[in-house]
N, C-alpha and C positions, 0 to 999 in steps of 0.2 A: 117859439111856437111855429112861425112860418118856415124856418129851416127844418124843423122836425117833420112837418107835414110834407115838405118837398122831398126829404130823404125817404120818407115812408112811401110816397108815390113812386119814387125812383126804384125802390126795392120791389114794389109790386109789379111795375112795368118790366123789370128785368127778371122776373120770376116766370111763373107759368103763363102769364099774360103777354110775354114778350112778343110772340108771333102776331098777336092782335095789335099790340102797340106799334110794331114795325109797319103793319099794313095801314093803320090809321095815320101814322106819320107820313107815309108815302102818298096817301090820298090827299091829305091836307096840303102837302108840299106841291103836289100836281095842280091843285086848284089855285093855290097862291101864284104859281108860275103863270098859269093862264091869265089870272087877273092882271099881273104886272105887264105881261106881254101885250095884252089888249090896251092897257093904259098907255104904254110907250108908243104903241101904234097910233092911238088917237092923238097923242101929243106930237105925232109926226117925227119921232126920234129915230135916228139911225138909218135913214134912207141912203144906202151906199151907192155911189156911182160906180160904173165899170172901171173908171180910172182909180178910184179908191181901192177897189177890190184887187186890181192888178198890182197896185203899189204894195199892198200888204203881201200878196202872194209872192212877189219877187224879192221882198226884203225881210220877211219874217218867217221863222220856223216855230211852230207850236210844239212844245214839249211838255210831257207830264209823266209822272211815275204812277203805276197802278199796282195794287196788291189785293188779291182775293175779292175784287169788286169789278169783275169783267163786264157786267151789264152796264155799270157806270162808265167804264172806259169806252165801250161801244157807243153809249149815248153821247158822250162828249165828242168822240170822233165824228159822229153823224152831225152833231151840232156845229162843229167847226166847218165841216164840208158844206153845210147849208149856207154859211156866210162866205166862205172862201174855198170854192171847189177845187182849186189847183195848188193850194198852199201845202208846203211840206210839213208833215207831222211826224214826230218821234215819240214813241211810247216805250218806256222801260217798264217791263212787267216781271215781277218775281213771284207770281202766283204758283199754285201747285200744278196747274195745267196750262198749256199754251193758250195765248190769246189769239183767237181765230179771226184775224182781220188781214185783208190784202188790198193793196192799192199802189199804183206806180209812184205816188207821191207820199207814201207812208213807209216808215221804218219801225218795225216792232222788234225790240230787243228782249229776248227771253232770257232772264237772269236766274241764277240759283235761288231756290226757294227762300223767301224771307231774308234776302241779302241786305235789305234796308233802303231807306229813302235816299240818303246821301250817296250811297254807292250807285243807285239807279240813276239819279240826276247827273252824276259825273259821267256815266256811260252814255246817257242821252246827249249831254253837252258835246261829247266828242263827234257826234253825228251831225251837228248843226253846221251848215255851210253858208248860211245867210248872215248879213251884218247885224241882224237883230233877232232876238228870241222872245217868245211869249211863254212864260212859265205858268202853268196851270196845275190844279189838283184834279184828280179823276172825278171828283164829285161836284165839279163846277159846270156851269152852262153859260155860254155867251148870250148876251141880250142885245136888243137894238140900241141900248145905251152903253155898250162896251166901248165903242168908239176907238178901236185899235188904230184905224187910219188917222184919226185926229191926234192920238198920242205919238204915232210915228212921225207925223208932221212936226209936233212939238220937239221931239228929240233931234230931228234934222235941223231945226231952227236954233235950238239951245245946246250948243256943243259942250257947255259946261256941265250939263246934266247927263247922267248915264243910265238912269232907271226910273220908271214910272210905276208906282203901285196903284192898283185899281180898287174902286169902291166895291165892297162885297155885301150882298144882301143875303143873309143867312136865314133859311127856313128852319123852323116854323115861327121864329120870333118876329121876323120881318121888320126890324127896326131900321130906320134910315141909315144908309152907309155913313152919313156924316156923324151919327152917334158912335158908330164903330171906330171912326177916325180918332176920336178923343184919346183912346189909349195909345195911339201912335204919336199924337201930338205931345204926349207926356213922356215918350221914350227918346231922350236926347242922346243916349249912348255915351254919356260923359265918362263912364268907366272903361270904355274901349281903350286898347293900347295906343291908338292914334286918334287925334282930334278929327272931326268931320272936315271934309274939303270945303264945304259951304256951311255956315252956322245953321243949327237946328231952327226951324220955323221961319227961315228966310222965304219970303213970298217972291216967286219967280214971275208969275203973271196972275191974272184974275182967278185961275182955278188950280194952280200948281204951287205947293208948299214943300219946302225941303224938310225931311225928317230923318232921324237916325236909323229908324227901323220901320219901313213901310209894310203894307200887307204882303202876304206870301204869294199873291198873284200879281205878276208884273211883266212889263215889256222893258227890255234892256238891251244895251249894246253887247253883242256876243263876246267881243274881245275883253271887255271889262269884267264880265261875269267869269270868263276863263281865268283872269288874273286872280280871282278870289277862290272860285270852286267850292265844293262841299267837302267836309271832312268825312272820309269813308268810315271812320271809327264811330261816327254818330249814326245810329240806326233810324231814329224817329224824330227827335226834337232838334231839328237842324236850323230852324228859322232864325232865332235870335243869334245863335253862334255864327251863322253866315254873315250877318250884318255887323257883328263885333269885328270880324276880320275885314269886312268891307269898309269900315270906317277909315277915312283917310285915303282910300283907294278908289272908291266910286261915290258919286253924289246921287242921292235918291230923293224923289219927290212923291207926293200923293196927288192924284188927279181927282179933284173933288166932284166932278160932274160925270164920273163913269160908274157903271153898275155891272157886276157879274154875279149871277146867282150861285149860291153855295147850298147844296142839298145833302148835308151830312146826316145820315140816319143813325142816331145813337143806340138803336135797338138791334143792330147787327152784331150779335154776340161773338160769332167766329172772328170777324174783323177786329172788334174791340179788344179781344184777348191779346192780340199782337200789338194793337195800337197803344194800349195802356202799359205795355211792358217797356218802361222807360227809365227804371232805376239805374241800369247800367250806363245809360247816356248821361244821366245827371251826375253820377260819380265821376265819369270821365271828364265832363266839362268843368266840374269843380276843381279837379286836379290840374287840368290844363291851364286854368286862369287863376290859380291860387296866388301866384306872385303879384297879380294886379289888384288884389283886394286886401 
């Protein structure tokens, strides 16, 4: 009964009422963001020193792929600039019209229409000149608890770790990032062609735990990500496949005390038409890894 009701509400929301559903979702997400931003401020979280800001700006490039969501791409760009005014940003965009953003510390790559997530990330990766990269999605927003400077310090201290996945607070569910982490704790990647460099669920310190597949928002050593790269033949569902190949090549952790907002509106029909077109990807991945199963 519960599933039938959920499916019926979904069909209604994606029908004639979709514009209204999209607007309501955006309003609720905005209110929730305000609430959490105020909460983190009252908790005195994320007061960056000039030294922290400079350290990130000199060592980290922010990179993300965008497609037909240019308002979100601009929002994230402004959000990064709010925290790190001089950090380099690389945006790979394969929308139907050019992304109109200019900045001396910004690189916008205008790619062929709908050329895919993996293709765009690989092109963005070529532009990264810093020792670390911060990989984001265009519907993310940094918060006072993102703590990129803290994770950079962690990676500098722990040379055995190559990547830190961040806690993601997804609107409008707003469940604790720790609840979201459970699915990553269950993903040991035991079927990957190579064993993990460090065993799954190894605790590095009080807040960092090794996992086979961390969240898709991460800070990582640029050279180690280049060793893995993304498969250009995979247009959308790149996440797990990337970490299957990363197993044995780079060691990844989750940072349990970090938070990045994720504001993905499921009622954007134009975007969803392309986002849900993944059968080709699934067939390609099944064929690619058939001998390992």
